[in-house]
C-alpha positions as CSV (number, residue, x, y, z in Angstrom):
1,X,0.0,0.1,0.0
2,X,1.7,3.5,-1.0
3,X,2.1,6.4,1.0
4,X,2.0,9.4,-1.2
5,X,3.1,12.8,0.1
6,X,3.2,16.2,-1.6
7,X,6.1,17.9,-0.8
8,X,6.2,21.8,-2.0
9,X,8.1,20.9,-5.5
10,X,8.0,17.0,-5.3
11,X,6.0,14.3,-4.8
12,X,6.8,10.9,-4.1
13,X,5.4,7.4,-3.2
14,X,6.8,4.9,-0.8
15,X,5.3,1.2,-1.7
16,X,4.6,-0.5,1.5
17,X,5.2,-4.5,1.5
18,X,4.0,-5.5,5.1
19,X,2.9,-2.1,7.1
20,X,-0.4,-0.7,6.5
21,X,-0.7,3.0,5.2
22,X,-1.9,4.4,8.5
23,X,1.3,2.4,10.2
24,X,3.7,3.7,7.6
25,X,2.4,7.3,8.1
26,X,2.7,6.9,12.0
27,X,6.1,5.6,11.5
28,X,7.2,8.8,9.3
29,X,5.8,11.3,11.7
30,X,7.2,9.3,14.8
31,X,10.8,9.3,13.3
32,X,10.5,13.0,12.5
33,X,9.2,13.8,16.4
34,X,12.7,11.5,17.2
35,X,15.0,13.2,14.8
36,X,13.4,16.4,13.8
37,X,15.2,18.4,11.0
38,X,12.5,20.9,10.0
39,X,14.1,21.5,6.4
40,X,14.5,17.8,5.7
41,X,12.1,16.7,3.4
42,X,9.6,13.5,4.0
43,X,11.2,11.7,1.1
44,X,14.3,11.2,3.6
45,X,12.4,10.2,6.4
46,X,10.5,7.6,4.1
47,X,13.8,5.7,4.0
48,X,13.4,4.9,7.5
49,X,10.0,3.6,7.0
50,X,10.8,1.5,4.3
51,X,13.7,-0.4,6.5
52,X,10.9,-0.4,9.2
53,X,8.6,-2.3,6.7
54,X,11.0,-4.6,5.5
55,X,11.8,-5.5,9.2
56,X,8.1,-5.8,10.0
57,X,8.5,-8.9,7.5
58,X,9.3,-10.5,10.8
59,X,5.7,-11.5,12.7
60,X,7.2,-10.5,16.1
61,X,8.6,-7.2,14.3
62,X,5.4,-6.7,12.8
63,X,3.2,-7.1,16.0
64,X,5.4,-4.9,17.7
65,X,4.7,-2.1,15.5
66,X,1.0,-2.8,15.1
67,X,0.7,-2.7,19.1
68,X,3.0,0.0,19.6
69,X,0.8,2.1,16.9
70,X,-2.5,0.9,18.3
71,X,-1.2,2.0,21.7
72,X,-0.2,5.4,20.4
73,X,-3.6,6.0,18.7
74,X,-5.4,4.9,21.9
75,X,-3.4,7.3,24.1
76,X,-4.3,10.2,21.6
77,X,-8.1,9.2,21.7
78,X,-8.3,7.5,18.5
79,X,-5.8,8.9,15.9
80,X,-2.4,10.0,16.8
81,X,-1.8,11.6,13.3
82,X,-4.8,14.0,13.6
83,X,-3.2,15.7,17.0
84,X,-1.1,19.0,16.4
85,X,2.5,18.5,16.6
86,X,2.5,19.6,20.2
87,X,0.4,17.1,21.5
88,X,1.6,14.4,19.3
89,X,5.3,15.1,20.7
90,X,3.7,14.8,24.4
91,X,2.7,11.4,23.5
92,X,6.1,10.6,21.8
93,X,7.6,11.6,24.9
94,X,5.4,9.4,26.9
95,X,6.2,6.1,24.8
96,X,10.4,6.7,24.9
97,X,11.8,3.7,26.2
98,X,9.0,1.2,24.5
99,X,10.1,-1.2,22.2
100,X,8.3,0.8,19.3
101,X,10.2,4.0,20.3
102,X,13.6,2.3,20.3
103,X,13.2,0.2,17.2
104,X,12.2,3.3,15.4
105,X,15.0,5.1,16.9
106,X,17.8,2.7,16.2
107,X,16.5,2.1,12.8
108,X,16.5,6.0,11.9
109,X,19.8,6.4,13.7
110,X,20.9,4.6,10.8
111,X,18.6,4.8,8.1
112,X,18.0,8.6,8.1
113,X,21.6,9.8,8.6
114,X,23.2,7.3,6.0
115,X,21.6,8.4,3.0
116,X,22.8,10.3,-0.1
117,X,20.0,12.7,0.3
118,X,20.6,13.7,4.0
119,X,24.3,13.8,3.2
120,X,23.4,16.7,0.4
121,X,21.1,18.3,2.6
122,X,23.7,18.5,5.5
123,X,26.5,19.2,3.2
124,X,28.4,16.1,4.2
125,X,30.8,15.3,1.7
126,X,32.1,11.9,2.9
127,X,34.9,10.0,1.5
128,X,35.8,11.8,-1.6
129,X,37.9,8.9,-3.5
130,X,41.2,7.1,-2.6
131,X,42.6,10.2,-1.0
132,X,39.7,10.1,1.5
133,X,38.0,13.2,3.2
134,X,40.9,14.3,5.8
135,X,42.1,16.7,3.5
136,X,38.9,17.9,1.8
137,X,36.8,19.9,5.0
138,X,36.2,17.0,7.3
139,X,36.4,19.5,9.8
140,X,34.1,22.0,8.6
141,X,31.3,22.5,10.8
142,X,29.5,25.5,9.3
143,X,26.1,23.3,9.7
144,X,26.6,23.7,13.5
145,X,25.5,27.1,14.8
146,X,28.7,29.0,15.6
147,X,31.1,26.1,16.3
148,X,34.2,27.0,18.2
149,X,37.5,26.2,16.1
150,X,38.4,23.8,18.6
151,X,35.7,21.8,18.0
152,X,36.8,20.9,14.2
153,X,40.2,19.1,15.6
154,X,43.3,19.0,13.8
155,X,43.8,18.9,10.3
156,X,46.6,16.2,9.4
157,X,49.7,18.2,7.9
158,X,48.4,21.6,8.8
159,X,50.4,23.9,11.3
160,X,48.9,25.0,14.2
C-alpha cells in the first residue's frame, strides 16, 4: 500500500510490503519527532519507513509495530496523526523507552543519517575517492551554529 506525500515541489510514493498506510504514516511522523530536522524532506524520512517495513516482515516485529501504533492511537483518543505537533510530541515523550520507540530510533539513526539525500541536505562530503576526506574539509562544521574552532580538531599536515 503506498504512502504519498506532497512536498512543496515534489511528489513521491513509498510502496509498503507489510505495514498499512496508516502504520507507515505514523512511523514517518514518529521518526520526524524523534529526529526533528525541519528542513529535511519527508522523502528522506520515508527511507526509515522503508527499512521499518522490511523489518516488519518478521511477525514479531510486525506485531510490535502494530501493537505500539495501536497504543499510540489509543493514547491520542483514536488517531495520533490527527493531533497537532505539540500534542503528538507529548505522546512521543510518553512512549520513549518502549519497544516501538527503541526500534524506530535505532533504525532511524542509521537509515536517516546514512543516505545520500541526507548527505546532500546537510552538506556532508563523506569519503571522496582514494584520498579520503581528511584533506577535503572533514572538519568543516558550518552546519552547526557558531562552532568554536577547537571543535573541528586538527587537520593532518596543517600547522597549528
